[in-house]
Structure formats: C-alpha cells, structure tokens
C-alpha positions as CSV (number, residue, x, y, z in Angstrom):
1,X,-22.8,36.0,1.7
2,X,-22.8,33.8,-1.4
3,X,-19.8,32.0,-0.1
4,X,-21.5,31.2,3.2
5,X,-24.6,30.0,1.4
6,X,-22.6,27.6,-0.8
7,X,-20.8,26.3,2.3
8,X,-24.0,25.8,4.2
9,X,-25.5,24.0,1.2
10,X,-22.5,21.8,0.8
11,X,-22.7,20.9,4.5
12,X,-26.4,20.1,4.2
13,X,-25.8,17.9,1.2
14,X,-23.0,16.1,3.1
15,X,-25.3,15.6,6.1
16,X,-28.0,14.2,3.8
17,X,-25.5,11.8,2.2
18,X,-24.4,10.6,5.6
19,X,-28.0,10.0,6.7
20,X,-28.9,8.2,3.4
21,X,-25.8,6.1,3.8
22,X,-26.7,5.3,7.4
23,X,-30.2,4.4,6.4
24,X,-29.0,2.1,3.6
25,X,-26.5,0.5,6.0
26,X,-29.3,-0.3,8.4
27,X,-31.5,-2.0,5.8
28,X,-31.9,-5.8,6.3
29,X,-30.3,-8.1,3.8
30,X,-32.2,-8.4,0.5
31,X,-34.2,-11.6,0.3
32,X,-34.1,-13.2,-3.2
33,X,-34.7,-16.8,-4.3
34,X,-32.0,-18.4,-6.3
35,X,-34.2,-18.1,-9.4
36,X,-34.8,-14.4,-8.8
37,X,-31.1,-13.7,-8.3
38,X,-30.2,-15.8,-11.3
39,X,-32.6,-13.8,-13.5
40,X,-31.3,-10.5,-12.0
41,X,-27.8,-11.4,-13.0
42,X,-28.8,-12.4,-16.5
43,X,-30.6,-9.0,-16.9
44,X,-27.4,-7.2,-15.6
45,X,-25.4,-9.0,-18.3
46,X,-28.1,-8.4,-21.0
47,X,-28.6,-12.2,-21.5
48,X,-32.1,-13.3,-22.6
49,X,-31.5,-17.1,-22.3
50,X,-28.9,-19.7,-21.5
51,X,-28.2,-23.1,-23.1
52,X,-29.4,-26.0,-21.0
53,X,-26.8,-28.1,-19.2
54,X,-26.3,-31.8,-19.6
55,X,-29.0,-34.1,-18.3
56,X,-27.2,-36.8,-16.3
57,X,-30.4,-38.7,-15.3
58,X,-32.2,-39.3,-18.7
59,X,-30.1,-40.9,-21.5
60,X,-33.0,-40.2,-23.9
61,X,-33.1,-36.5,-23.3
62,X,-32.1,-34.1,-26.2
63,X,-29.4,-32.8,-23.9
64,X,-28.4,-36.1,-22.3
65,X,-24.9,-36.2,-20.8
66,X,-22.3,-37.4,-23.3
67,X,-20.0,-40.3,-22.3
68,X,-18.8,-41.1,-25.8
69,X,-15.1,-40.1,-26.1
70,X,-15.4,-39.7,-29.9
71,X,-17.7,-36.7,-29.2
72,X,-15.9,-35.2,-26.3
73,X,-13.4,-32.8,-27.9
74,X,-15.3,-30.1,-29.7
75,X,-12.7,-27.4,-28.9
76,X,-9.3,-29.1,-29.1
77,X,-7.2,-25.9,-28.9
78,X,-6.4,-24.9,-25.3
79,X,-4.9,-21.5,-24.3
80,X,-1.2,-21.7,-23.9
81,X,-0.4,-21.2,-20.2
82,X,3.0,-19.7,-21.2
83,X,1.8,-17.3,-23.9
84,X,1.3,-13.7,-22.8
85,X,-1.8,-11.8,-24.0
86,X,0.5,-10.0,-26.5
87,X,1.4,-13.3,-28.1
88,X,4.9,-13.6,-26.7
89,X,6.0,-16.7,-25.0
90,X,7.3,-16.7,-21.4
91,X,10.7,-18.3,-21.3
92,X,11.9,-17.8,-17.7
93,X,10.6,-18.3,-14.2
94,X,10.9,-14.6,-13.5
95,X,8.6,-13.8,-16.5
96,X,6.1,-16.4,-15.3
97,X,5.9,-14.8,-11.8
98,X,5.9,-11.2,-12.9
99,X,4.1,-11.3,-16.2
100,X,2.1,-14.4,-17.1
101,X,0.8,-15.6,-13.8
102,X,-0.8,-12.2,-12.9
103,X,-2.6,-12.3,-16.3
104,X,-4.1,-15.7,-15.6
105,X,-5.2,-14.7,-12.1
106,X,-6.9,-11.6,-13.4
107,X,-8.8,-13.6,-16.0
108,X,-10.0,-16.2,-13.5
109,X,-11.0,-13.4,-11.2
110,X,-13.0,-11.5,-13.9
111,X,-14.6,-14.4,-15.9
112,X,-14.8,-17.5,-13.7
113,X,-14.5,-17.3,-9.9
114,X,-15.0,-13.5,-9.2
115,X,-12.9,-11.0,-7.4
116,X,-12.3,-11.0,-3.6
117,X,-13.1,-7.5,-2.4
118,X,-10.1,-5.4,-1.2
119,X,-11.6,-4.9,2.2
120,X,-12.7,-8.2,3.6
121,X,-13.3,-8.2,7.4
122,X,-10.8,-9.9,9.7
123,X,-11.3,-13.1,11.6
124,X,-10.8,-13.7,15.4
125,X,-10.2,-17.3,16.3
126,X,-11.6,-18.9,19.5
127,X,-10.8,-22.3,20.9
128,X,-14.4,-23.4,21.8
129,X,-13.4,-26.9,23.2
130,X,-10.4,-29.2,23.7
131,X,-10.8,-32.9,24.1
132,X,-8.4,-35.9,24.6
133,X,-9.4,-39.1,22.8
134,X,-8.1,-42.1,20.8
135,X,-8.6,-42.2,17.0
136,X,-8.0,-45.8,16.0
137,X,-5.0,-46.6,18.1
138,X,-3.5,-43.1,18.3
139,X,-4.1,-40.8,21.3
140,X,-5.1,-37.4,20.0
141,X,-6.0,-33.9,21.1
142,X,-8.9,-32.3,19.2
143,X,-9.7,-28.6,19.3
144,X,-13.0,-27.3,18.2
145,X,-12.5,-23.8,16.8
146,X,-14.7,-20.9,15.7
147,X,-13.5,-18.1,13.5
148,X,-15.6,-15.0,14.3
149,X,-15.6,-12.7,11.2
150,X,-15.8,-9.0,12.2
151,X,-19.3,-7.9,11.3
152,X,-19.1,-4.4,12.8
153,X,-19.8,-2.9,9.3
154,X,-23.1,-4.8,9.0
155,X,-24.2,-6.5,12.3
156,X,-27.3,-8.1,10.6
157,X,-25.0,-10.8,9.1
158,X,-22.9,-13.1,11.3
159,X,-20.2,-15.4,9.9
160,X,-18.6,-17.9,12.2
161,X,-16.1,-20.3,10.5
162,X,-16.2,-23.9,11.8
163,X,-12.9,-25.7,12.1
164,X,-11.6,-28.6,14.0
165,X,-8.0,-29.7,14.5
166,X,-6.8,-33.1,15.6
167,X,-3.1,-33.8,16.3
168,X,-1.3,-36.8,17.8
169,X,-1.1,-36.3,21.6
170,X,2.4,-37.8,21.9
171,X,4.0,-35.8,19.1
172,X,7.5,-34.4,20.0
173,X,6.9,-31.2,18.1
174,X,4.8,-29.5,15.4
175,X,3.4,-31.9,12.8
176,X,2.2,-31.5,9.2
177,X,-1.6,-31.2,8.9
178,X,-4.0,-32.2,6.1
179,X,-7.0,-30.0,6.1
180,X,-10.2,-31.3,4.4
181,X,-13.0,-29.1,3.2
182,X,-15.8,-31.1,4.8
183,X,-19.5,-31.5,4.7
184,X,-21.7,-30.6,7.6
185,X,-23.1,-33.9,9.2
186,X,-26.6,-33.4,7.9
187,X,-25.4,-32.8,4.3
188,X,-23.1,-35.8,4.5
189,X,-25.9,-38.0,5.6
190,X,-28.1,-36.8,2.6
191,X,-25.3,-37.3,0.1
192,X,-24.4,-40.8,1.4
193,X,-28.0,-41.8,0.5
194,X,-27.5,-40.5,-3.0
195,X,-23.9,-41.7,-3.4
196,X,-23.5,-45.0,-1.5
197,X,-19.8,-45.1,-2.3
198,X,-19.3,-42.0,-0.1
199,X,-20.2,-44.0,3.0
200,X,-17.2,-45.0,5.1
201,X,-16.0,-48.4,4.1
202,X,-14.0,-51.0,6.0
203,X,-10.5,-50.3,7.1
204,X,-9.0,-47.2,8.6
205,X,-10.5,-43.8,7.8
206,X,-8.5,-41.2,5.9
207,X,-8.0,-39.4,9.2
208,X,-6.5,-42.5,10.8
209,X,-4.3,-43.0,7.7
210,X,-3.1,-39.4,8.2
211,X,-2.4,-40.1,11.9
212,X,-0.4,-43.2,10.9
213,X,2.0,-40.9,9.1
214,X,2.6,-39.0,12.3
215,X,0.6,-36.0,11.0
216,X,-2.5,-34.3,12.1
217,X,-5.8,-33.5,10.3
218,X,-8.2,-30.6,10.2
219,X,-11.8,-30.3,9.1
220,X,-13.2,-27.0,7.8
221,X,-16.9,-26.5,7.0
222,X,-17.1,-24.2,3.9
223,X,-20.9,-23.6,4.3
224,X,-20.2,-21.9,7.6
225,X,-18.6,-19.2,5.5
226,X,-21.0,-19.1,2.5
227,X,-24.3,-21.1,2.0
228,X,-24.3,-23.5,-1.0
229,X,-27.3,-21.8,-2.7
230,X,-28.0,-18.7,-4.8
231,X,-30.5,-17.6,-2.3
232,X,-27.7,-17.2,0.2
233,X,-25.6,-14.7,-1.8
234,X,-26.9,-11.7,0.3
235,X,-25.8,-13.6,3.4
236,X,-22.5,-15.2,4.4
237,X,-19.2,-13.6,3.8
238,X,-20.3,-12.4,0.3
239,X,-23.4,-10.8,1.8
240,X,-21.5,-9.3,4.7
241,X,-19.0,-7.5,2.5
242,X,-21.9,-6.3,0.2
243,X,-23.9,-5.2,3.3
244,X,-26.8,-7.5,2.4
245,X,-27.1,-6.3,-1.2
246,X,-26.9,-8.6,-4.3
247,X,-23.7,-9.3,-6.2
248,X,-22.3,-7.5,-9.2
249,X,-21.1,-9.5,-12.2
250,X,-17.4,-9.3,-11.1
251,X,-18.1,-10.3,-7.4
252,X,-16.8,-13.6,-6.0
253,X,-18.9,-16.7,-6.0
254,X,-19.1,-19.5,-3.4
255,X,-16.1,-21.4,-4.6
256,X,-13.8,-18.3,-4.1
257,X,-15.5,-17.6,-0.8
258,X,-15.0,-21.2,0.4
259,X,-11.3,-20.9,-0.7
260,X,-11.1,-17.6,1.3
261,X,-12.4,-19.5,4.3
262,X,-9.7,-22.2,3.9
263,X,-7.0,-19.5,3.9
264,X,-8.4,-18.1,7.1
265,X,-8.3,-21.5,8.6
266,X,-4.7,-21.7,7.5
267,X,-4.1,-18.4,9.3
268,X,-5.2,-20.1,12.5
269,X,-3.0,-23.2,11.8
270,X,0.0,-20.9,11.5
271,X,-0.6,-19.8,15.1
272,X,-1.1,-23.2,16.7
273,X,2.1,-24.6,18.3
274,X,1.1,-28.2,17.5
275,X,1.1,-27.5,13.7
276,X,3.9,-27.3,11.2
277,X,2.1,-24.8,9.0
278,X,4.8,-24.8,6.4
279,X,3.7,-28.4,5.6
280,X,-0.1,-27.9,5.6
281,X,-2.0,-29.6,2.8
282,X,-5.5,-29.2,1.6
283,X,-8.0,-31.8,0.3
284,X,-11.5,-31.7,-1.0
285,X,-14.0,-33.9,-2.9
286,X,-16.6,-33.1,-5.6
287,X,-17.7,-29.4,-5.2
288,X,-15.2,-29.1,-2.3
289,X,-12.5,-30.5,-4.7
290,X,-13.2,-27.5,-6.8
291,X,-12.9,-25.1,-3.9
292,X,-9.7,-26.9,-2.6
293,X,-8.1,-26.4,-6.0
294,X,-9.1,-22.8,-6.1
295,X,-7.6,-22.3,-2.6
296,X,-4.4,-24.1,-3.6
297,X,-4.1,-21.9,-6.7
298,X,-4.6,-18.6,-4.9
299,X,-2.9,-19.2,-1.6
300,X,0.8,-20.1,-2.0
301,X,1.1,-21.2,1.7
302,X,-0.7,-24.5,1.1
303,X,2.1,-27.1,0.6
304,X,0.2,-29.8,-1.2
305,X,-3.3,-30.7,-2.4
306,X,-5.5,-33.8,-3.0
307,X,-8.2,-32.8,-5.5
308,X,-10.8,-35.5,-5.7
309,X,-13.5,-35.7,-8.4
310,X,-13.6,-32.0,-8.8
311,X,-15.0,-32.0,-12.4
312,X,-16.2,-28.9,-14.2
313,X,-15.3,-25.7,-12.3
314,X,-12.4,-27.6,-10.8
315,X,-9.7,-29.6,-12.6
316,X,-11.8,-30.7,-15.7
317,X,-11.4,-28.8,-18.9
318,X,-14.3,-26.5,-19.8
319,X,-13.6,-27.1,-23.5
320,X,-14.5,-30.8,-23.1
321,X,-17.9,-32.3,-23.8
322,X,-18.2,-35.2,-21.3
323,X,-20.5,-35.5,-18.3
324,X,-21.1,-32.2,-16.6
325,X,-20.9,-29.1,-18.8
326,X,-20.1,-25.4,-18.4
327,X,-23.9,-24.8,-18.9
328,X,-24.6,-26.8,-15.8
329,X,-22.5,-24.5,-13.7
330,X,-24.3,-21.5,-15.1
331,X,-27.8,-22.9,-14.3
332,X,-29.8,-21.8,-11.3
333,X,-28.7,-24.6,-9.0
334,X,-24.9,-24.0,-9.4
335,X,-24.3,-20.4,-10.7
336,X,-23.7,-19.2,-7.2
337,X,-20.3,-21.0,-7.2
338,X,-19.1,-18.8,-10.0
339,X,-18.8,-15.1,-10.8
340,X,-21.8,-13.5,-12.5
341,X,-19.7,-12.9,-15.6
342,X,-19.4,-16.7,-16.1
343,X,-23.0,-16.9,-17.3
344,X,-22.0,-15.2,-20.5
345,X,-20.3,-18.4,-21.6
346,X,-23.5,-20.4,-21.5
347,X,-25.4,-17.7,-23.4
348,X,-24.0,-15.6,-26.2
349,X,-20.5,-17.1,-25.8
350,X,-19.2,-20.7,-25.5
351,X,-16.4,-22.5,-23.6
352,X,-14.1,-21.8,-26.6
353,X,-14.4,-18.1,-25.8
354,X,-13.0,-18.4,-22.3
355,X,-9.6,-16.7,-22.0
356,X,-8.4,-19.5,-19.7
357,X,-9.2,-23.1,-18.9
358,X,-8.7,-25.6,-16.0
359,X,-5.1,-26.5,-16.9
360,X,-4.2,-22.9,-16.1
361,X,-5.9,-23.1,-12.7
362,X,-3.7,-26.2,-12.0
363,X,-0.7,-24.2,-13.3
364,X,-1.3,-21.5,-10.7
365,X,-0.4,-24.1,-8.1
366,X,3.1,-24.6,-9.5
367,X,5.6,-25.5,-8.3
368,X,3.8,-27.1,-5.4
369,X,2.6,-30.8,-5.7
370,X,-1.0,-31.6,-6.7
371,X,-2.6,-35.0,-6.7
372,X,-5.7,-35.2,-8.9
373,X,-8.0,-38.2,-8.5
374,X,-11.5,-39.5,-9.6
375,X,-13.6,-42.6,-10.0
376,X,-14.2,-44.4,-13.2
377,X,-17.1,-43.8,-15.6
378,X,-18.1,-47.4,-15.3
379,X,-18.0,-47.1,-11.6
380,X,-20.4,-44.2,-11.6
381,X,-18.1,-41.1,-11.6
382,X,-18.3,-40.2,-15.3
383,X,-20.1,-36.9,-14.5
384,X,-16.8,-35.4,-13.4
385,X,-14.8,-36.4,-16.5
386,X,-11.7,-38.1,-15.2
387,X,-10.0,-37.8,-18.6
388,X,-10.7,-34.1,-18.8
389,X,-9.0,-33.7,-15.5
390,X,-6.0,-35.8,-16.6
391,X,-5.7,-33.8,-19.8
392,X,-5.8,-30.5,-17.8
393,X,-3.0,-31.8,-15.5
394,X,-0.9,-32.8,-18.5
395,X,-1.4,-29.4,-20.1
396,X,-0.2,-27.7,-16.9
397,X,3.1,-29.6,-17.2
398,X,5.0,-26.9,-19.2
399,X,4.6,-24.4,-16.3
400,X,5.9,-27.0,-13.8
401,X,8.8,-27.8,-16.0
402,X,9.6,-24.1,-16.5
403,X,9.8,-23.8,-12.7
404,X,12.2,-26.8,-12.4
405,X,9.5,-29.4,-11.4
406,X,8.1,-32.4,-13.1
407,X,4.6,-32.7,-14.7
408,X,2.8,-35.9,-15.4
409,X,5.1,-38.6,-16.7
410,X,2.9,-39.3,-19.8
411,X,0.2,-37.5,-21.8
412,X,-1.6,-40.8,-22.6
413,X,-4.7,-41.4,-20.4
414,X,-3.7,-44.3,-18.1
415,X,-5.7,-47.5,-17.4
416,X,-7.9,-47.4,-14.3
417,X,-5.9,-48.0,-11.2
418,X,-2.6,-46.7,-12.5
419,X,-0.9,-44.4,-10.1
420,X,1.0,-41.7,-12.0
421,X,2.9,-40.3,-9.1
422,X,6.5,-39.9,-10.2
423,X,6.2,-36.2,-11.0
424,X,5.1,-33.2,-9.0
425,X,1.7,-33.5,-10.7
426,X,0.1,-36.8,-10.0
427,X,-3.1,-38.6,-11.2
428,X,-5.0,-41.7,-10.5
429,X,-8.4,-43.0,-11.5
430,X,-9.8,-45.6,-9.2
431,X,-12.5,-48.2,-10.2
432,X,-15.1,-47.1,-7.7
433,X,-17.7,-44.4,-7.9
434,X,-18.0,-40.8,-6.6
435,X,-15.7,-41.2,-3.6
436,X,-12.2,-40.0,-2.5
437,X,-11.6,-43.1,-0.3
438,X,-9.7,-45.4,-2.7
439,X,-7.1,-42.7,-3.6
440,X,-6.3,-41.6,0.0
441,X,-3.5,-44.3,0.5
442,X,-2.0,-43.4,-2.9
443,X,-2.1,-39.6,-2.2
444,X,-0.5,-40.1,1.3
445,X,2.3,-42.2,-0.3
446,X,2.8,-39.3,-2.8
447,X,2.6,-36.7,0.0
448,X,5.4,-38.4,2.1
449,X,7.9,-37.2,-0.5
450,X,7.0,-33.6,0.4
451,X,5.8,-33.6,4.0
C-alpha cells in the first residue's frame, strides 16, 4: 500500500512539474527597459555602482576622453598569449591548439563575450528573391535570403536572418565572397548624419571593388538576429534560447550573437554553388568590426577578415586609456554587447584584472590573415584608439609566428597612411574619420595574396 502511495505521489509531482513547466513556457517574453535589465545584472553580480565611462563630447568633463598618449598606458603589462594558466610557456603548435587556445576561449566566454548555449536552434535558409542586374559595369546575380531560426521551443519569438548574396553573372565557377556585417538602411541613414565620412564617396563602392577582383559579396544584417539594445535581450536569438527570460551573468551578449549569425550565414554560403566557401572573408566596421573579429576568432571557416575601427570590445586593448573605455562598454547603452560578467571590471575590478586582452582575441584568428584598420585621431576617429589596435595586433604576433606565419613587420606605430601588409597580420591607419572606405583598396590588395 505504502509503495503504491509513494508511486502515486511521485506521478502527481511529476505531472505538476510538467504543468508548471508548460505554463512557464507559455509565458510571454519578459519586458524590461535597458536600464532595468542593467540594474538587474548589477544586482545579480552584487555590484552597487560602476565607474563612469569616458565622455567623448565634453573635453571639460571630469571624465573627458583622453587623447594624450603620455597618459594612455596605465596597465603596461599584457597577459602572455603563449603562457598557460599554470605559468608554463607553450612552445609548439600542438600545445597551442590543445592547451592554450582552449584556455583563452574559455576566458573570453566567461568574462567578456558570454557563452553560446549548447542547444541553439537550427536555421532553415530560403531564397526569397533572385534578380539579375549590373553593379558598376559587372553583370551580377543577387539573391535575397532569409534564415528562419527554428522557434518551435518558444513560438512567441521569431528570428529571421537577413542576408543577400551578389555574385558575377559570368563567373566560370564558384568565386570567393567577402561578407560584410551591414547596417539596416534606416540605421545607416541615421549614422551617416552623425558621421558624414560614412557616406559613400566618389569612385567605385567597396562592393564594386570586390567584383573587380572577380569575387562576390554578401551583406548580413546582424540586428535581424539580435537587437542592438539591452531592452531586446529577452527577444532575438538570445531571448529565444532563454524562452523570453532575462540573461544570466555567463550568457552571450549581442556581439557573440551577431557573430553566431555570421556563422549561420556562412553555413548557407557553403551550400551555394556560386560560392567558393573555402575562400569566404568577413568584414565589419565600428561595432560590427567588433562582431566581425569575434566571428573570425571563433569560427575557423572564415578565411580572412577586414576589421575596421572596431575599438574597445574589438581589436583595441582594454588596458589602454585612450578614447572609449571599458567602462563605456559596461554602461547601460552598450552592456548588452558583452556578457553580464563583464560589468565586474567597471566596478570592483579594473581592466588590469581581466585574464585576457584584445591581442588574444586576434591571436585566436591565427594562422588566418587579419587586416586591422582605422581612421586618424586628427581625422575624427580617435575614439576607437588606432594605436591600441596596432599594439594588440603586434602582441598577437608570437602566436602567428609559432604557427609558421608572420605578424606585423614592426612594433613601432607607423605614420598615418602607411600600409603594413607584408605579414599575415596587417594594419593601416588612414587620414579620414570614422569610415572603412579608404582602407578597402589596401585590404583587397592584401586579400589577393590569399583569395
């Protein structure tokens, strides 16, 4: 009798658990403002306050952005990308791949960009439209694509990845493709008002320059995967996986989600007969330069990268004090790019406490070629700290050399306009402002060696 009672009780408890789980699953996504979610994450981490970020608009502010190189190096000692956590140095390529690289990935996952969940829904790609046109002087075929993310686990959230692919119509076989992380048209129009240098200038567009190589190009819209706001963290792919609930401190932020979307776009390119997916590159500017570098670091299928003006959170060293600061990334308008744990380094901890830095993100790209570019401080791009990105690239050199490749040819910051492209890591600072345009011809010349 007692045995039957216990069995019946266990069955009842199991049924209740199923009903509760079903009820929770049917709840609509939690609605929080970015401010509310930011405060919630601070409470989870036990942080009472954060240091303010740099003020880039008021030179008289107490926390005005620093552009004085003599004050830019408060933490001169960088983590050694070849030193294991037990203090031993990695001396062979095998040790890098099996021991050191996994350590670096784990630290970026935990402390900076967040972890991608183990069970992320699959994506079904649909060709929504195909058109024949002429881009410049080149006949092209353009496909508009939609990547439908499986939302059967939580139908209240839909994620449809926006991608377009343009290839030369007269190609005799599969062609290399450069995929750019691109702004939606309305965001591009708004940013062009703020940054006039981003408006298309005279001469061929970067897409036409790519076509002139005999290659194709693709445009992927990251915000079709994850909104660029903290208020959107219970929506998009992050919200879908969390069934509309807020993030935990280890969960992925928007940069990692945008990079995930880039990898899903590459999944499609691998199936398209017009594309040589073994020679697919990735490019991004500003915040999408950050995401493009994250994608390149985590997905070994990308053959080459053009990382433009990515700044803090991308190729610029966190331990530098120049332009944008770590504390800006932790503030309410940018924290959603990062893991929740990242906030600790703008509160009780500092950049010097980070177990890794940007040079190790670049090192995760090795041995594949990476071109890093930016505008000049005088031209209006000082916020992204071109020298901090150069120094990070230089500090990634030992990993490239260990793997039989070449880093930057010099560790001395070059004059503006100097193309350092003789190695597998390349760098150039142009004289204009916050725009990728002046470096596209230099990058494509660099890329011809590999594609």
